[in-house]
C-alpha positions in Angstrom: 55.9 52.4 -11.2 54.5 51.3 -14.6 51.2 49.7 -14.1 49.6 47.5 -16.8 46.2 46.2 -15.7 44.5 43.2 -17.3 40.8 42.4 -16.9 38.0 40.4 -18.4 39.0 36.9 -17.4 36.2 34.6 -16.4 34.9 31.0 -16.5 33.8 30.2 -20.1 32.5 27.0 -21.6 34.3 25.2 -24.4 33.3 26.7 -27.6 32.4 30.0 -25.9 33.8 33.5 -26.3 35.5 36.0 -24.0 37.1 39.4 -24.4 40.1 40.5 -22.4 41.1 44.1 -21.9 44.5 45.6 -21.0 44.9 49.2 -19.8 48.4 50.6 -20.6 50.0 53.8 -19.5 50.0 56.2 -22.5 53.8 56.6 -22.8 54.2 52.9 -23.1 51.2 52.3 -25.3 52.3 54.9 -27.9 55.8 53.5 -28.3 55.5 49.8 -28.2 54.2 46.7 -29.9 51.9 45.2 -27.3 51.3 41.5 -26.7 49.0 39.1 -24.8 50.8 36.2 -23.1 49.3 33.1 -21.5 50.6 31.0 -18.7 49.0 27.7 -18.1 49.5 25.8 -14.8 53.0 24.4 -14.7 53.9 26.0 -18.0 56.0 28.9 -19.1 54.5 32.2 -20.1 54.2 32.3 -23.9 53.1 34.9 -26.4 49.6 34.4 -27.8 49.3 37.4 -30.0 50.9 40.8 -30.5 50.0 44.0 -32.4 52.3 46.7 -33.5 51.9 50.5 -33.7 50.4 50.1 -37.2 47.7 47.7 -35.8 49.3 44.8 -37.7 48.6 41.6 -35.6 50.6 38.4 -35.3 49.2 35.2 -33.8 50.5 32.0 -32.3 49.5 29.2 -34.5 47.0 27.6 -32.1 44.8 30.7 -31.9 44.9 31.8 -35.5 41.3 32.3 -36.8 39.9 32.2 -33.3 41.5 35.1 -31.4 41.6 38.8 -32.5 43.9 41.3 -30.9 43.3 45.0 -31.3 44.4 48.3 -29.8 42.3 51.4 -29.1 44.5 54.5 -29.4 41.9 56.7 -27.8 41.7 54.6 -24.6 45.3 53.2 -24.5 43.8 49.7 -24.3 44.6 46.4 -25.9 41.8 43.9 -26.4 42.0 40.2 -27.0 38.7 38.7 -28.4 38.6 35.0 -27.9 36.2 32.7 -29.7 35.7 29.0 -30.0 37.8 28.6 -26.8 39.2 25.2 -25.8 40.6 23.9 -22.6 44.1 24.5 -24.1 43.3 28.3 -23.9 42.9 28.2 -20.1 45.5 30.1 -18.0 46.4 33.4 -16.7 46.6 36.0 -19.4 49.1 38.9 -19.2 49.6 42.0 -21.3 53.1 43.4 -21.9 55.3 44.9 -24.5 56.9 42.8 -27.2 59.5 41.8 -26.4 58.3 41.7 -22.8 59.6 44.1 -20.2 60.2 42.5 -16.8 59.1 45.5 -14.9 55.8 45.8 -16.7 54.3 42.4 -15.7 50.9 42.9 -14.0 48.6 40.6 -12.1 47.1 39.0 -15.1 43.6 37.9 -15.6 42.4 34.3 -15.2 40.6 32.4 -18.0 39.1 29.1 -16.9 37.5 26.9 -19.6 35.1 24.3 -18.3 31.7 22.9 -18.9 
């Protein structure tokens, strides 16, 4: 069973920073564009950022200039650096391939934004 594991979620104040990490099995990591997705309460799960095998990122408009996605080939990890967070950034963050693969959804990691 493929297991993608997200971590790093926490309570952060508005304007603060947080870095999320995603551990991906090597055979998946080496073949796929990877993405971070966010699901806010009562909302659908949407792509926030993705990064291809050539390390070229793409961002959803609301996070451009604030979030940075990167991938570490040596560790098979995908990072999401979040800065200047707002309440709109709160939710459960998931890591998956792009386009997402149903069988690869993990538990996600919770980001709470509150003062």
